[in-house]
C-alpha positions in Angstrom: 61.8 2.5 39.0 60.3 4.9 40.8 61.8 6.6 44.2 58.2 6.7 45.3 57.8 4.3 48.0 54.9 1.5 46.5 52.3 2.8 49.7 52.4 6.1 48.2 52.6 5.6 44.9 49.0 6.2 45.4 49.0 9.7 47.1 47.8 13.1 45.3 50.8 16.0 45.7 50.1 17.9 48.8 48.2 21.1 48.4 49.8 24.2 49.6 49.7 25.3 53.3 46.3 25.4 54.8 46.1 27.6 57.9 44.1 30.1 58.7 42.6 32.1 61.9 39.4 30.4 61.5 38.7 27.0 59.8 35.8 24.9 60.1 34.9 21.4 58.7 32.0 19.1 58.5 33.9 15.8 59.1 30.8 13.9 58.4 30.9 15.2 54.5 34.8 15.3 54.2 34.6 11.5 54.7 32.1 11.3 52.6 34.6 13.2 49.7 37.4 10.4 51.0 35.2 7.6 50.1 34.0 9.0 47.0 38.1 9.4 45.0 39.4 6.6 43.2 42.0 6.5 45.6 39.7 4.7 48.2 40.1 1.4 45.9 43.3 1.0 47.8 41.8 0.6 50.7 42.9 3.9 52.7 42.9 7.6 51.4 43.6 10.7 53.9 43.6 15.0 53.7 45.3 16.9 55.4 42.9 19.5 57.1 45.1 21.7 58.4 48.9 22.5 58.2 51.0 25.1 60.0 54.6 24.5 60.4 54.3 23.0 64.1 50.8 21.5 63.7 49.1 19.4 61.4 45.5 17.5 61.3 44.7 15.1 58.6 41.8 13.0 58.2 42.7 9.4 57.2 40.0 7.1 56.3 40.5 3.1 56.3 38.5 0.0 54.8 38.0 -2.9 57.0 41.3 -4.7 57.8 43.2 -2.0 56.2 47.2 -1.2 58.0 48.9 2.2 57.5 53.0 0.7 56.9 54.8 1.3 60.1 56.7 5.2 60.3 57.9 7.4 62.4 57.0 11.3 62.7 59.3 13.6 64.7 56.7 15.4 66.1 53.6 14.8 68.7 51.0 13.0 67.2 46.8 12.0 68.0 44.9 9.9 66.7 41.3 10.3 67.1 38.9 7.6 66.0 35.6 8.7 64.7 34.3 5.0 63.8 35.1 1.8 63.5 37.9 -0.1 65.5 41.5 0.9 65.1 44.5 -1.0 66.6 47.6 1.2 67.0 51.5 -0.5 67.9 53.6 1.8 69.8 56.5 1.8 72.0 55.8 -2.0 72.4 51.9 -2.1 73.6 49.2 -2.5 71.3 46.4 0.2 71.7 42.6 -0.4 71.1 40.8 2.7 69.6 36.9 2.4 69.2 34.6 5.3 68.7 35.5 8.6 70.8 38.8 6.7 71.4 42.0 9.2 71.4 45.0 7.9 71.2 48.5 10.9 72.1 52.3 9.7 71.0 54.8 12.0 72.6 57.5 13.0 69.8 59.9 10.0 68.8 57.3 7.0 69.6 56.6 5.1 66.5 53.0 4.5 65.5 
């Protein structure tokens, strides 16, 4: 039996820290790469684009009707929708985000 939770078994190992004085990304190309990977068949895929000790940017692609299991993070988070429709439940509320929508949650809030 594995110690890895079932929803994490498809994830690839974390890459080494990705940080630098200047970082630029072509988000449509990054999304295309996420869709092309075999893990896309699970309904979602993600890649950490920027990683510092106190700041991280993760690009996540979700198929229609995909769900991310409830979880908590110690830090603040923001969710910016590039396409589609995302519902986020946090702090006993449901936020409905469409393209261009941005949600910021303070520390200790459960998305």
